[in-house]
Steps between C-alpha positions, in 0.01 A plus 500: 500500500575853385156497345328444828192727521466721799284346770201708608514622854174323566663170436805581715270577790266206439480183691734222431265299279435802278879560461566137424230491237641815343851353489368175345292693241781725397629387157837671574564273798384175353861370458555562879170414671215324316189292518527144404305424179194361682473823717466318831854566625793740436874495521788735544717410201803716573529579875795736440318714250186487705690640802682763298248618255145393580477533878619868508201585258239348721631515861676750712742234621717275286550194731438167327475320834226745610317445176507120559369561857217702359418231244477244786305749717230516239467126497685411166651160499795391292444199281782254544445238233378469138483746219433795731799424732617817677178689411270666756132404523200642689146374426375856485775643278451410126579687189214734384299439814576789722151489666623192684765698676229641731493156670871527576649646813830528664528218756569558857807316648280258668303413186818487284650244732184292472475522129864402433516235773197314380558566132521220249741525212327672207494382142279658243503199278399185677440440867660653810752295706 
């Protein structure tokens, strides 16, 4: 990670989806956080290195729990089964499609409870449970 390129200030001050896209597109962090090959979900491969080396480059805080809360607040869902197990998915967050991010928003507490309460288990390959 010593080769990590400096992150432009415009990314550090950008909204969450822009920061996440930048992290996932950075070839220097692909062994820590990466898109799955199909580009519909992403995964934190090494949480310890993510916390220590990636988060400080993109966020003013370095709290992994806060990052997870932010992921949930933006409506990402963790895939619990199949080849994408432990990956995060959002229907408007796909590799090389940043124009879809405009349809994403941070969920209010009320909406978040509704989404996660009524949510079916997600699998990208096959049917939902």
